[in-house]
A tleap script that builds the chain and sets N, CA, C and O, in Angstrom:
source leaprc.protein.ff14SB
mol = sequence {
  NMET GLU LEU LYS ALA LYS LEU LYS ALA GLU
  MET LYS GLU ALA MET LYS ALA LYS ASN LYS
  LEU ALA LEU GLU THR ILE ARG SER LEU LEU
  SER ALA ILE GLN TYR GLU GLU MET ASN LYS
  LYS VAL ASP GLU LEU ALA ASP ASP GLN ILE
  LEU ASN VAL ILE LYS ALA GLU ARG LYS LYS
  LEU VAL GLU THR LYS GLU PHE ALA GLU LYS
  ASP GLY ARG THR ASP THR ALA GLU GLU LEU
  THR ARG GLN LEU ALA VAL LEU ASP SER PHE
  LEU PRO ALA GLN LEU ALA ARG GLU GLU ILE
  GLU ARG ILE ILE SER GLU TYR SER ALA ALA
  ASP THR ASP ALA ASN VAL GLY SER ILE MET
  LYS HIE LEU GLN GLN ASN TYR SER GLY GLN
  TYR ASP GLY LYS LEU ALA SER GLU ILE ALA
  ARG GLN VAL LEU ALA CGLY
}
set mol.1.N position { 141.785 229.693 19.877 }
set mol.1.CA position { 142.734 230.196 19.082 }
set mol.1.C position { 143.798 229.164 18.696 }
set mol.1.O position { 144.627 229.572 17.883 }
set mol.2.N position { 143.901 228.187 19.029 }
set mol.2.CA position { 144.821 226.983 18.743 }
set mol.2.C position { 144.537 226.733 17.256 }
set mol.2.O position { 145.480 226.730 16.464 }
set mol.3.N position { 143.370 226.538 16.870 }
set mol.3.CA position { 143.006 225.939 15.642 }
set mol.3.C position { 143.421 227.057 14.399 }
set mol.3.O position { 143.701 226.638 13.276 }
set mol.4.N position { 143.429 228.309 14.678 }
set mol.4.CA position { 143.972 229.391 13.747 }
set mol.4.C position { 145.469 229.236 13.644 }
set mol.4.O position { 146.002 229.232 12.534 }
set mol.5.N position { 146.207 229.102 14.811 }
set mol.5.CA position { 147.530 228.826 15.002 }
set mol.5.C position { 147.860 227.596 14.130 }
set mol.5.O position { 148.866 227.698 13.427 }
set mol.6.N position { 147.146 226.437 14.079 }
set mol.6.CA position { 147.488 225.402 13.444 }
set mol.6.C position { 147.410 225.392 12.053 }
set mol.6.O position { 148.170 224.771 11.311 }
set mol.7.N position { 146.320 226.212 11.661 }
set mol.7.CA position { 146.128 226.500 10.070 }
set mol.7.C position { 147.207 227.280 9.539 }
set mol.7.O position { 147.682 226.927 8.460 }
set mol.8.N position { 147.719 228.394 10.192 }
set mol.8.CA position { 148.758 229.049 9.843 }
set mol.8.C position { 150.145 228.477 9.757 }
set mol.8.O position { 150.992 228.820 8.932 }
set mol.9.N position { 150.306 227.470 10.799 }
set mol.9.CA position { 151.359 226.590 10.634 }
set mol.9.C position { 151.264 225.727 9.468 }
set mol.9.O position { 152.243 225.611 8.731 }
set mol.10.N position { 150.127 225.080 9.219 }
set mol.10.CA position { 149.960 224.155 8.133 }
set mol.10.C position { 150.200 225.067 6.648 }
set mol.10.O position { 150.780 224.554 5.691 }
set mol.11.N position { 149.759 226.236 6.619 }
set mol.11.CA position { 149.885 226.925 5.660 }
set mol.11.C position { 151.550 227.017 5.230 }
set mol.11.O position { 151.967 226.689 4.119 }
set mol.12.N position { 152.248 227.436 6.140 }
set mol.12.CA position { 153.800 227.534 6.042 }
set mol.12.C position { 154.276 226.157 5.574 }
set mol.12.O position { 155.044 226.076 4.615 }
set mol.13.N position { 153.864 225.126 6.194 }
set mol.13.CA position { 154.161 223.828 5.723 }
set mol.13.C position { 154.084 223.576 4.114 }
set mol.13.O position { 154.949 223.117 3.368 }
set mol.14.N position { 152.697 224.049 3.808 }
set mol.14.CA position { 152.234 223.775 2.471 }
set mol.14.C position { 153.251 224.777 1.406 }
set mol.14.O position { 153.522 224.416 0.260 }
set mol.15.N position { 153.677 225.900 1.928 }
set mol.15.CA position { 154.492 226.739 1.080 }
set mol.15.C position { 155.844 225.903 0.981 }
set mol.15.O position { 156.421 225.612 -0.067 }
set mol.16.N position { 156.177 225.624 2.076 }
set mol.16.CA position { 157.675 224.913 2.090 }
set mol.16.C position { 157.683 223.501 1.146 }
set mol.16.O position { 158.689 223.136 0.536 }
set mol.17.N position { 156.688 222.937 1.132 }
set mol.17.CA position { 156.528 221.530 0.259 }
set mol.17.C position { 155.936 222.081 -1.056 }
set mol.17.O position { 155.608 221.142 -1.782 }
set mol.18.N position { 155.674 223.360 -1.638 }
set mol.18.CA position { 155.203 223.615 -2.642 }
set mol.18.C position { 154.036 222.857 -3.067 }
set mol.18.O position { 153.825 222.339 -4.163 }
set mol.19.N position { 153.213 222.878 -1.878 }
set mol.19.CA position { 151.765 221.909 -2.165 }
set mol.19.C position { 150.803 223.120 -2.505 }
set mol.19.O position { 150.193 223.727 -1.624 }
set mol.20.N position { 150.719 223.411 -3.804 }
set mol.20.CA position { 149.617 224.481 -4.159 }
set mol.20.C position { 148.427 224.370 -3.720 }
set mol.20.O position { 147.868 225.334 -3.197 }
set mol.21.N position { 147.759 223.036 -3.872 }
set mol.21.CA position { 146.508 222.692 -3.568 }
set mol.21.C position { 145.990 223.077 -1.866 }
set mol.21.O position { 144.971 223.646 -1.475 }
set mol.22.N position { 147.033 222.563 -1.178 }
set mol.22.CA position { 146.933 222.763 0.123 }
set mol.22.C position { 147.076 224.213 0.613 }
set mol.22.O position { 146.485 224.573 1.631 }
set mol.23.N position { 147.784 224.978 -0.036 }
set mol.23.CA position { 148.136 226.226 0.235 }
set mol.23.C position { 146.792 227.115 -0.137 }
set mol.23.O position { 146.256 227.922 0.623 }
set mol.24.N position { 146.377 226.788 -1.463 }
set mol.24.CA position { 145.330 227.695 -1.912 }
set mol.24.C position { 144.077 227.131 -1.079 }
set mol.24.O position { 143.173 227.966 -1.089 }
set mol.25.N position { 143.804 226.177 -0.488 }
set mol.25.CA position { 142.620 225.781 0.306 }
set mol.25.C position { 142.748 226.334 1.669 }
set mol.25.O position { 141.724 226.766 2.199 }
set mol.26.N position { 143.902 226.379 2.324 }
set mol.26.CA position { 144.316 226.888 3.525 }
set mol.26.C position { 143.991 228.503 3.517 }
set mol.26.O position { 143.383 229.124 4.389 }
set mol.27.N position { 144.525 228.984 2.372 }
set mol.27.CA position { 144.413 230.520 2.376 }
set mol.27.C position { 143.088 230.799 2.195 }
set mol.27.O position { 142.713 231.829 2.756 }
set mol.28.N position { 142.221 230.154 1.544 }
set mol.28.CA position { 140.742 230.478 1.311 }
set mol.28.C position { 140.134 230.277 2.703 }
set mol.28.O position { 139.371 231.137 3.142 }
set mol.29.N position { 140.426 229.211 3.406 }
set mol.29.CA position { 140.116 229.048 4.814 }
set mol.29.C position { 140.259 230.303 5.635 }
set mol.29.O position { 139.324 230.888 6.183 }
set mol.30.N position { 141.600 230.674 5.663 }
set mol.30.CA position { 141.804 231.720 6.637 }
set mol.30.C position { 141.157 233.071 6.263 }
set mol.30.O position { 140.845 233.949 7.068 }
set mol.31.N position { 141.000 233.109 4.902 }
set mol.31.CA position { 140.278 234.285 4.232 }
set mol.31.C position { 138.654 234.337 4.940 }
set mol.31.O position { 138.073 235.367 5.282 }
set mol.32.N position { 138.210 233.158 5.028 }
set mol.32.CA position { 136.817 233.028 5.284 }
set mol.32.C position { 136.586 233.276 7.069 }
set mol.32.O position { 135.590 233.676 7.671 }
set mol.33.N position { 137.752 232.915 7.510 }
set mol.33.CA position { 137.625 233.098 9.001 }
set mol.33.C position { 137.948 234.549 9.338 }
set mol.33.O position { 137.324 235.103 10.243 }
set mol.34.N position { 138.863 235.170 8.676 }
set mol.34.CA position { 138.884 236.842 8.689 }
set mol.34.C position { 137.651 237.504 8.377 }
set mol.34.O position { 137.195 238.378 9.114 }
set mol.35.N position { 137.059 237.111 7.263 }
set mol.35.CA position { 135.747 237.722 7.253 }
set mol.35.C position { 134.830 237.390 8.090 }
set mol.35.O position { 133.950 238.236 8.245 }
set mol.36.N position { 134.742 236.405 8.702 }
set mol.36.CA position { 133.826 236.009 9.956 }
set mol.36.C position { 134.373 237.030 11.092 }
set mol.36.O position { 133.537 237.704 11.694 }
set mol.37.N position { 135.526 237.142 11.353 }
set mol.37.CA position { 136.201 237.919 12.478 }
set mol.37.C position { 135.624 239.506 12.192 }
set mol.37.O position { 135.085 240.236 13.023 }
set mol.38.N position { 135.835 239.732 11.120 }
set mol.38.CA position { 135.352 241.250 10.595 }
set mol.38.C position { 133.781 241.430 10.929 }
set mol.38.O position { 133.392 242.388 11.598 }
set mol.39.N position { 132.843 240.381 10.386 }
set mol.39.CA position { 131.425 240.509 10.775 }
set mol.39.C position { 131.124 240.411 12.114 }
set mol.39.O position { 130.165 241.061 12.532 }
set mol.40.N position { 131.805 239.674 12.917 }
set mol.40.CA position { 131.483 239.695 14.450 }
set mol.40.C position { 132.145 240.762 15.082 }
set mol.40.O position { 131.806 241.068 16.225 }
set mol.41.N position { 133.198 241.477 14.402 }
set mol.41.CA position { 133.604 242.458 14.942 }
set mol.41.C position { 134.723 242.028 16.324 }
set mol.41.O position { 134.790 242.631 17.395 }
set mol.42.N position { 135.406 241.000 15.968 }
set mol.42.CA position { 136.346 240.591 17.241 }
set mol.42.C position { 137.586 240.292 16.509 }
set mol.42.O position { 137.609 239.942 15.329 }
set mol.43.N position { 138.724 240.461 17.344 }
set mol.43.CA position { 140.012 240.028 16.886 }
set mol.43.C position { 140.506 238.666 16.361 }
set mol.43.O position { 141.245 238.389 15.417 }
set mol.44.N position { 139.837 237.868 17.311 }
set mol.44.CA position { 140.221 236.274 17.180 }
set mol.44.C position { 138.805 235.526 17.433 }
set mol.44.O position { 138.086 235.863 18.374 }
set mol.45.N position { 138.450 234.486 16.530 }
set mol.45.CA position { 137.421 233.695 16.819 }
set mol.45.C position { 137.587 232.669 17.590 }
set mol.45.O position { 138.706 232.165 17.491 }
set mol.46.N position { 136.863 232.165 18.340 }
set mol.46.CA position { 137.217 230.941 19.236 }
set mol.46.C position { 137.190 229.707 18.473 }
set mol.46.O position { 136.549 229.707 17.423 }
set mol.47.N position { 137.794 228.651 18.849 }
set mol.47.CA position { 137.976 227.333 18.098 }
set mol.47.C position { 136.442 226.883 17.589 }
set mol.47.O position { 136.176 226.469 16.461 }
set mol.48.N position { 135.601 227.045 18.576 }
set mol.48.CA position { 134.285 226.110 17.897 }
set mol.48.C position { 133.696 227.112 16.976 }
set mol.48.O position { 132.762 226.702 16.286 }
set mol.49.N position { 134.081 228.414 16.823 }
set mol.49.CA position { 133.498 229.332 15.770 }
set mol.49.C position { 134.212 229.153 14.666 }
set mol.49.O position { 133.668 229.221 13.564 }
set mol.50.N position { 135.630 228.883 14.817 }
set mol.50.CA position { 136.299 228.554 13.704 }
set mol.50.C position { 135.987 227.327 12.892 }
set mol.50.O position { 136.193 227.257 11.681 }
set mol.51.N position { 135.424 226.264 13.706 }
set mol.51.CA position { 135.036 224.790 13.420 }
set mol.51.C position { 133.817 225.259 12.603 }
set mol.51.O position { 133.712 224.764 11.481 }
set mol.52.N position { 132.991 226.037 12.952 }
set mol.52.CA position { 131.921 226.501 12.353 }
set mol.52.C position { 132.130 227.009 10.695 }
set mol.52.O position { 131.446 226.680 9.726 }
set mol.53.N position { 133.128 227.773 10.735 }
set mol.53.CA position { 133.448 228.449 9.548 }
set mol.53.C position { 134.194 227.208 8.477 }
set mol.53.O position { 134.066 227.169 7.253 }
set mol.54.N position { 134.747 226.537 9.077 }
set mol.54.CA position { 135.397 225.392 8.368 }
set mol.54.C position { 134.211 224.347 7.814 }
set mol.54.O position { 134.239 223.786 6.719 }
set mol.55.N position { 133.263 224.229 8.729 }
set mol.55.CA position { 132.016 223.218 8.148 }
set mol.55.C position { 131.132 223.938 7.181 }
set mol.55.O position { 130.335 223.323 6.473 }
set mol.56.N position { 131.280 225.348 7.143 }
set mol.56.CA position { 130.589 226.064 6.204 }
set mol.56.C position { 131.170 225.986 4.821 }
set mol.56.O position { 130.560 225.801 3.768 }
set mol.57.N position { 132.469 226.161 5.013 }
set mol.57.CA position { 133.313 226.094 3.735 }
set mol.57.C position { 133.285 224.713 3.006 }
set mol.57.O position { 133.285 224.600 1.781 }
set mol.58.N position { 133.261 223.631 3.933 }
set mol.58.CA position { 133.121 222.180 3.367 }
set mol.58.C position { 131.800 222.104 2.884 }
set mol.58.O position { 131.664 221.495 1.823 }
set mol.59.N position { 130.871 222.542 3.372 }
set mol.59.CA position { 129.446 222.310 2.774 }
set mol.59.C position { 129.459 222.871 1.448 }
set mol.59.O position { 129.068 222.209 0.487 }
set mol.60.N position { 129.956 224.250 1.318 }
set mol.60.CA position { 130.046 224.965 -0.122 }
set mol.60.C position { 130.865 224.038 -1.198 }
set mol.60.O position { 130.474 223.960 -2.363 }
set mol.61.N position { 132.090 223.301 -0.706 }
set mol.61.CA position { 132.894 222.613 -1.459 }
set mol.61.C position { 132.238 221.535 -2.044 }
set mol.61.O position { 132.324 221.270 -3.243 }
set mol.62.N position { 131.401 220.728 -1.004 }
set mol.62.CA position { 130.470 219.560 -1.406 }
set mol.62.C position { 129.505 219.884 -2.341 }
set mol.62.O position { 129.252 219.113 -3.266 }
set mol.63.N position { 128.845 221.119 -2.176 }
set mol.63.CA position { 127.847 221.400 -3.174 }
set mol.63.C position { 128.459 221.604 -4.634 }
set mol.63.O position { 127.945 221.166 -5.663 }
set mol.64.N position { 129.620 222.329 -4.557 }
set mol.64.CA position { 130.314 222.351 -5.917 }
set mol.64.C position { 130.746 221.294 -6.476 }
set mol.64.O position { 130.800 221.200 -7.702 }
set mol.65.N position { 131.122 220.331 -5.657 }
set mol.65.CA position { 131.592 219.012 -6.296 }
set mol.65.C position { 130.451 218.351 -6.992 }
set mol.65.O position { 130.500 217.868 -8.123 }
set mol.66.N position { 129.309 218.383 -6.115 }
set mol.66.CA position { 128.155 217.579 -6.771 }
set mol.66.C position { 127.709 218.344 -7.926 }
set mol.66.O position { 127.308 217.620 -8.837 }
set mol.67.N position { 127.665 219.478 -8.136 }
set mol.67.CA position { 127.548 220.117 -9.396 }
set mol.67.C position { 128.314 219.810 -10.448 }
set mol.67.O position { 127.834 219.677 -11.574 }
set mol.68.N position { 129.667 219.658 -10.163 }
set mol.68.CA position { 130.738 219.502 -11.179 }
set mol.68.C position { 130.359 217.938 -11.430 }
set mol.68.O position { 130.326 217.638 -12.624 }
set mol.69.N position { 130.104 217.021 -10.628 }
set mol.69.CA position { 129.834 215.774 -11.032 }
set mol.69.C position { 128.661 215.445 -11.831 }
set mol.69.O position { 128.620 214.523 -12.646 }
set mol.70.N position { 127.573 216.361 -11.517 }
set mol.70.CA position { 126.436 216.281 -12.413 }
set mol.70.C position { 126.781 216.765 -13.849 }
set mol.70.O position { 126.302 216.158 -14.807 }
set mol.71.N position { 127.538 217.761 -14.020 }
set mol.71.CA position { 127.929 218.197 -15.233 }
set mol.71.C position { 129.024 217.569 -15.850 }
set mol.71.O position { 129.465 218.065 -16.888 }
set mol.72.N position { 129.580 216.463 -15.335 }
set mol.72.CA position { 130.635 215.453 -16.052 }
set mol.72.C position { 131.928 216.032 -15.897 }
set mol.72.O position { 132.832 215.492 -16.534 }
set mol.73.N position { 132.190 216.951 -15.235 }
set mol.73.CA position { 133.434 217.638 -14.956 }
set mol.73.C position { 134.323 216.790 -13.900 }
set mol.73.O position { 134.363 217.145 -12.722 }
set mol.74.N position { 134.952 215.789 -14.311 }
set mol.74.CA position { 135.408 214.853 -13.124 }
set mol.74.C position { 136.610 215.493 -12.708 }
set mol.74.O position { 136.791 215.451 -11.491 }
set mol.75.N position { 137.726 216.237 -13.568 }
set mol.75.CA position { 138.829 216.802 -13.218 }
set mol.75.C position { 138.573 217.893 -12.050 }
set mol.75.O position { 139.336 217.951 -11.086 }
set mol.76.N position { 137.366 218.827 -12.198 }
set mol.76.CA position { 137.072 219.569 -11.155 }
set mol.76.C position { 136.622 218.830 -9.954 }
set mol.76.O position { 137.070 219.192 -8.866 }
set mol.77.N position { 135.835 217.892 -10.013 }
set mol.77.CA position { 135.358 217.009 -8.985 }
set mol.77.C position { 136.675 216.472 -8.250 }
set mol.77.O position { 136.692 216.634 -7.030 }
set mol.78.N position { 137.666 215.918 -8.781 }
set mol.78.CA position { 138.691 215.220 -7.992 }
set mol.78.C position { 139.386 216.631 -7.294 }
set mol.78.O position { 139.634 216.579 -6.089 }
set mol.79.N position { 139.616 217.555 -7.848 }
set mol.79.CA position { 140.282 218.565 -7.437 }
set mol.79.C position { 139.582 219.030 -5.950 }
set mol.79.O position { 140.184 219.191 -4.888 }
set mol.80.N position { 138.097 219.196 -6.213 }
set mol.80.CA position { 137.377 219.207 -4.854 }
set mol.80.C position { 137.479 218.396 -3.921 }
set mol.80.O position { 137.407 218.695 -2.729 }
set mol.81.N position { 137.656 217.284 -4.376 }
set mol.81.CA position { 137.892 215.974 -3.364 }
set mol.81.C position { 138.887 216.184 -2.533 }
set mol.81.O position { 138.781 215.985 -1.323 }
set mol.82.N position { 140.104 216.668 -3.187 }
set mol.82.CA position { 141.386 216.873 -2.630 }
set mol.82.C position { 141.331 218.046 -1.676 }
set mol.82.O position { 141.881 218.014 -0.575 }
set mol.83.N position { 140.786 218.875 -2.041 }
set mol.83.CA position { 140.510 220.198 -1.425 }
set mol.83.C position { 139.661 219.880 -0.063 }
set mol.83.O position { 139.926 220.343 1.046 }
set mol.84.N position { 138.931 219.277 -0.277 }
set mol.84.CA position { 137.781 218.449 1.021 }
set mol.84.C position { 138.482 217.673 2.016 }
set mol.84.O position { 138.076 217.565 3.173 }
set mol.85.N position { 139.735 217.029 1.486 }
set mol.85.CA position { 140.475 216.112 2.278 }
set mol.85.C position { 141.441 217.195 3.067 }
set mol.85.O position { 141.846 216.849 4.177 }
set mol.86.N position { 141.761 218.250 2.650 }
set mol.86.CA position { 142.662 219.194 3.349 }
set mol.86.C position { 141.768 219.818 4.501 }
set mol.86.O position { 142.234 219.853 5.640 }
set mol.87.N position { 140.472 220.321 4.235 }
set mol.87.CA position { 139.524 220.790 5.245 }
set mol.87.C position { 139.317 219.670 6.275 }
set mol.87.O position { 139.326 219.953 7.473 }
set mol.88.N position { 139.141 218.470 5.875 }
set mol.88.CA position { 138.647 217.370 7.047 }
set mol.88.C position { 139.707 217.247 7.834 }
set mol.88.O position { 139.440 216.888 8.981 }
set mol.89.N position { 140.884 217.439 7.572 }
set mol.89.CA position { 142.210 217.446 8.360 }
set mol.89.C position { 142.118 218.211 9.648 }
set mol.89.O position { 142.631 217.873 10.714 }
set mol.90.N position { 141.370 219.329 9.407 }
set mol.90.CA position { 141.358 220.343 10.441 }
set mol.90.C position { 139.956 220.113 11.268 }
set mol.90.O position { 139.728 220.808 12.258 }
set mol.91.N position { 138.998 219.082 10.814 }
set mol.91.CA position { 137.972 218.834 11.594 }
set mol.91.C position { 138.022 217.674 12.557 }
set mol.91.O position { 138.702 216.709 12.209 }
set mol.92.N position { 137.404 217.631 13.709 }
set mol.92.CA position { 137.287 216.534 14.645 }
set mol.92.C position { 136.576 215.370 14.054 }
set mol.92.O position { 135.554 215.489 13.378 }
set mol.93.N position { 137.233 214.081 14.372 }
set mol.93.CA position { 136.750 212.894 13.919 }
set mol.93.C position { 135.372 212.882 14.038 }
set mol.93.O position { 134.863 213.342 15.059 }
set mol.94.N position { 134.565 212.342 12.986 }
set mol.94.CA position { 133.104 212.108 13.149 }
set mol.94.C position { 132.791 210.765 13.777 }
set mol.94.O position { 133.349 209.704 13.499 }
set mol.95.N position { 131.713 210.976 14.765 }
set mol.95.CA position { 131.364 209.749 15.333 }
set mol.95.C position { 130.600 208.841 14.232 }
set mol.95.O position { 129.960 209.274 13.274 }
set mol.96.N position { 130.813 207.461 14.586 }
set mol.96.CA position { 130.089 206.705 13.551 }
set mol.96.C position { 128.634 206.449 13.927 }
set mol.96.O position { 128.356 206.470 15.126 }
set mol.97.N position { 127.693 206.215 13.048 }
set mol.97.CA position { 126.178 205.969 13.415 }
set mol.97.C position { 126.157 205.105 14.630 }
set mol.97.O position { 125.540 205.581 15.583 }
set mol.98.N position { 126.674 203.993 14.785 }
set mol.98.CA position { 126.597 203.043 15.924 }
set mol.98.C position { 127.154 203.752 17.237 }
set mol.98.O position { 126.673 203.417 18.319 }
set mol.99.N position { 128.125 204.694 17.179 }
set mol.99.CA position { 128.481 205.333 18.303 }
set mol.99.C position { 127.538 206.288 18.657 }
set mol.99.O position { 127.280 206.385 19.856 }
set mol.100.N position { 126.881 207.122 17.750 }
set mol.100.CA position { 125.743 207.977 18.044 }
set mol.100.C position { 124.496 207.380 18.645 }
set mol.100.O position { 123.795 207.935 19.491 }
set mol.101.N position { 124.270 206.041 18.052 }
set mol.101.CA position { 123.021 205.204 18.514 }
set mol.101.C position { 123.369 205.033 20.130 }
set mol.101.O position { 122.559 205.324 21.011 }
set mol.102.N position { 124.520 204.587 20.343 }
set mol.102.CA position { 124.984 204.260 21.790 }
set mol.102.C position { 124.785 205.287 22.747 }
set mol.102.O position { 124.075 205.142 23.742 }
set mol.103.N position { 125.556 206.578 22.388 }
set mol.103.CA position { 125.158 207.482 23.368 }
set mol.103.C position { 123.964 207.946 23.428 }
set mol.103.O position { 123.699 208.497 24.497 }
set mol.104.N position { 122.953 207.911 22.471 }
set mol.104.CA position { 121.743 208.503 22.497 }
set mol.104.C position { 120.964 207.388 23.461 }
set mol.104.O position { 120.164 207.731 24.332 }
set mol.105.N position { 121.235 206.324 23.243 }
set mol.105.CA position { 120.376 205.217 23.888 }
set mol.105.C position { 120.883 205.142 25.386 }
set mol.105.O position { 120.008 204.928 26.225 }
set mol.106.N position { 122.042 205.276 25.780 }
set mol.106.CA position { 122.254 205.559 27.175 }
set mol.106.C position { 121.895 206.819 28.059 }
set mol.106.O position { 121.689 206.812 29.272 }
set mol.107.N position { 121.862 207.895 27.208 }
set mol.107.CA position { 121.203 209.290 27.533 }
set mol.107.C position { 119.852 209.108 27.864 }
set mol.107.O position { 119.388 209.417 28.961 }
set mol.108.N position { 119.109 208.535 26.798 }
set mol.108.CA position { 117.728 208.341 27.038 }
set mol.108.C position { 117.007 207.631 28.178 }
set mol.108.O position { 115.979 207.901 28.799 }
set mol.109.N position { 118.242 206.233 28.276 }
set mol.109.CA position { 117.709 205.210 29.293 }
set mol.109.C position { 118.067 205.927 30.728 }
set mol.109.O position { 117.438 205.588 31.731 }
set mol.110.N position { 119.136 206.970 30.802 }
set mol.110.CA position { 119.430 207.744 32.271 }
set mol.110.C position { 118.291 208.846 32.539 }
set mol.110.O position { 117.954 209.197 33.670 }
set mol.111.N position { 117.747 209.339 31.352 }
set mol.111.CA position { 116.877 210.509 31.617 }
set mol.111.C position { 115.648 210.148 31.101 }
set mol.111.O position { 115.455 210.057 29.889 }
set mol.112.N position { 114.763 209.926 31.978 }
set mol.112.CA position { 113.121 209.530 31.915 }
set mol.112.C position { 112.577 210.475 30.904 }
set mol.112.O position { 112.020 210.018 29.906 }
set mol.113.N position { 112.667 211.476 31.046 }
set mol.113.CA position { 112.178 212.828 30.425 }
set mol.113.C position { 112.816 213.063 28.976 }
set mol.113.O position { 112.520 214.085 28.356 }
set mol.114.N position { 113.678 212.129 28.446 }
set mol.114.CA position { 114.288 212.593 27.283 }
set mol.114.C position { 113.463 212.879 26.268 }
set mol.114.O position { 112.449 212.201 26.101 }
set mol.115.N position { 113.765 213.882 25.476 }
set mol.115.CA position { 113.030 214.238 24.291 }
set mol.115.C position { 113.946 214.686 23.278 }
set mol.115.O position { 115.066 214.984 23.694 }
set mol.116.N position { 113.718 214.809 21.969 }
set mol.116.CA position { 114.829 214.896 20.955 }
set mol.116.C position { 115.574 216.452 21.218 }
set mol.116.O position { 116.767 216.600 20.950 }
set mol.117.N position { 114.921 217.336 21.648 }
set mol.117.CA position { 115.693 218.502 21.994 }
set mol.117.C position { 116.680 218.419 23.165 }
set mol.117.O position { 117.624 219.201 23.275 }
set mol.118.N position { 116.413 217.414 24.050 }
set mol.118.CA position { 117.196 217.228 25.195 }
set mol.118.C position { 118.363 216.481 24.815 }
set mol.118.O position { 119.453 216.695 25.346 }
set mol.119.N position { 118.182 215.568 23.870 }
set mol.119.CA position { 119.077 214.648 23.329 }
set mol.119.C position { 120.153 215.558 22.485 }
set mol.119.O position { 121.356 215.492 22.737 }
set mol.120.N position { 119.737 216.225 21.685 }
set mol.120.CA position { 120.506 217.164 20.759 }
set mol.120.C position { 121.357 218.268 21.644 }
set mol.120.O position { 122.457 218.685 21.284 }
set mol.121.N position { 120.764 218.635 22.717 }
set mol.121.CA position { 121.454 219.693 23.594 }
set mol.121.C position { 122.612 218.837 24.214 }
set mol.121.O position { 123.705 219.393 24.325 }
set mol.122.N position { 122.488 217.635 24.597 }
set mol.122.CA position { 123.427 216.818 25.480 }
set mol.122.C position { 124.630 216.476 24.467 }
set mol.122.O position { 125.813 216.344 24.780 }
set mol.123.N position { 124.052 216.360 23.154 }
set mol.123.CA position { 125.211 216.090 22.034 }
set mol.123.C position { 126.181 217.100 21.925 }
set mol.123.O position { 127.401 217.016 22.062 }
set mol.124.N position { 125.360 218.219 21.619 }
set mol.124.CA position { 126.103 219.466 21.520 }
set mol.124.C position { 127.149 219.903 22.466 }
set mol.124.O position { 128.261 220.308 22.129 }
set mol.125.N position { 126.680 219.783 23.762 }
set mol.125.CA position { 127.484 220.079 24.945 }
set mol.125.C position { 128.632 219.273 25.018 }
set mol.125.O position { 129.737 219.768 25.242 }
set mol.126.N position { 128.396 217.634 24.783 }
set mol.126.CA position { 129.552 216.770 24.983 }
set mol.126.C position { 130.395 216.341 23.761 }
set mol.126.O position { 131.518 215.856 23.902 }
set mol.127.N position { 129.763 216.553 22.446 }
set mol.127.CA position { 130.323 215.907 21.249 }
set mol.127.C position { 130.244 217.004 20.185 }
set mol.127.O position { 129.978 216.664 19.033 }
set mol.128.N position { 130.444 218.227 20.462 }
set mol.128.CA position { 130.158 219.440 19.449 }
set mol.128.C position { 131.350 219.262 18.247 }
set mol.128.O position { 132.564 219.268 18.451 }
set mol.129.N position { 130.750 219.122 17.098 }
set mol.129.CA position { 131.515 219.120 15.910 }
set mol.129.C position { 131.710 217.502 15.606 }
set mol.129.O position { 132.025 217.236 14.446 }
set mol.130.N position { 131.602 216.731 16.246 }
set mol.130.CA position { 131.890 215.358 16.210 }
set mol.130.C position { 130.674 214.419 15.566 }
set mol.130.O position { 130.807 213.197 15.507 }
set mol.131.N position { 129.658 214.995 15.159 }
set mol.131.CA position { 128.516 214.249 14.666 }
set mol.131.C position { 127.693 215.125 13.419 }
set mol.131.O position { 127.832 216.329 13.203 }
set mol.132.N position { 126.993 214.381 12.829 }
set mol.132.CA position { 126.195 214.910 11.731 }
set mol.132.C position { 124.773 215.307 12.316 }
set mol.132.O position { 123.976 214.426 12.639 }
set mol.133.N position { 124.485 216.615 12.441 }
set mol.133.CA position { 123.107 216.936 13.335 }
set mol.133.C position { 121.979 216.376 12.935 }
set mol.133.O position { 121.151 216.097 13.802 }
set mol.134.N position { 121.656 216.052 11.378 }
set mol.134.CA position { 120.657 215.758 10.726 }
set mol.134.C position { 120.445 213.993 11.254 }
set mol.134.O position { 119.401 213.428 11.579 }
set mol.135.N position { 121.750 213.480 11.187 }
set mol.135.CA position { 121.683 211.975 11.207 }
set mol.135.C position { 121.427 211.708 12.948 }
set mol.135.O position { 120.771 210.731 13.309 }
set mol.136.N position { 121.928 212.537 13.806 }
set mol.136.CA position { 121.616 212.459 15.106 }
set mol.136.C position { 120.211 212.681 15.525 }
set mol.136.O position { 119.670 212.000 16.397 }
set mol.137.N position { 119.628 213.655 14.881 }
set mol.137.CA position { 118.091 213.816 15.020 }
set mol.137.C position { 117.402 212.669 14.727 }
set mol.137.O position { 116.568 212.264 15.538 }
set mol.138.N position { 117.637 211.984 13.549 }
set mol.138.CA position { 116.960 210.939 13.093 }
set mol.138.C position { 117.204 209.713 14.063 }
set mol.138.O position { 116.286 208.929 14.304 }
set mol.139.N position { 118.275 209.589 14.529 }
set mol.139.CA position { 118.565 208.461 15.354 }
set mol.139.C position { 117.909 208.658 16.770 }
set mol.139.O position { 117.616 207.644 17.404 }
set mol.140.N position { 117.687 209.775 17.253 }
set mol.140.CA position { 117.116 210.262 18.464 }
set mol.140.C position { 115.620 209.990 18.481 }
set mol.140.O position { 115.037 209.582 19.486 }
set mol.141.N position { 114.913 210.286 17.085 }
set mol.141.CA position { 113.606 210.065 16.879 }
set mol.141.C position { 113.404 208.536 17.003 }
set mol.141.O position { 112.427 208.140 17.638 }
set mol.142.N position { 114.206 207.699 16.475 }
set mol.142.CA position { 113.933 206.224 16.257 }
set mol.142.C position { 114.319 205.391 17.765 }
set mol.142.O position { 113.805 204.317 18.077 }
set mol.143.N position { 115.293 206.108 18.573 }
set mol.143.CA position { 115.196 205.696 19.888 }
set mol.143.C position { 114.219 206.102 20.703 }
set mol.143.O position { 113.862 205.362 21.621 }
set mol.144.N position { 113.732 207.121 20.538 }
set mol.144.CA position { 112.722 207.478 21.473 }
set mol.144.C position { 111.240 206.892 20.948 }
set mol.144.O position { 110.248 206.860 21.676 }
set mol.145.N position { 111.261 206.514 19.792 }
set mol.145.CA position { 110.193 205.776 19.149 }
set mol.145.C position { 109.846 204.275 19.463 }
set mol.145.O position { 108.758 203.710 19.575 }
set mol.146.N position { 111.080 203.841 19.562 }
set mol.146.CA position { 110.958 202.259 19.918 }
set mol.146.C position { 111.976 201.446 20.830 }
set mol.146.O position { 111.794 200.246 21.039 }
savepdb mol mol.pdb
quit
């Protein structure tokens, strides 16, 4: 629940600072969170569920930005980039490729029966939200292959 409180506090700050872009972005995000709460029929989502909503909203913005860039609408793409920066401020820092490789190598060395599934489970349990799943899966396959 801490994350939702942080979002609301940041929304108030954006109002005070008259930061229209941040205000609209955070309002949209809170709306998406409220929608998810209604779908799941809960009063409050847990922080990990809120992170999933933020990631989903971020993914939508990235796709929209890519379409805007393809269409040559640079002004829209720039605004979407600023919105992405607002969303990124609420996500945990992402692990670098080298760090993911180190974690996977150490885990596979310690567990002789390691496979991609067990590595991904280990990452999810210990580094949730801090890595790109597709990248981690690719690295896990490389480490196990060679």
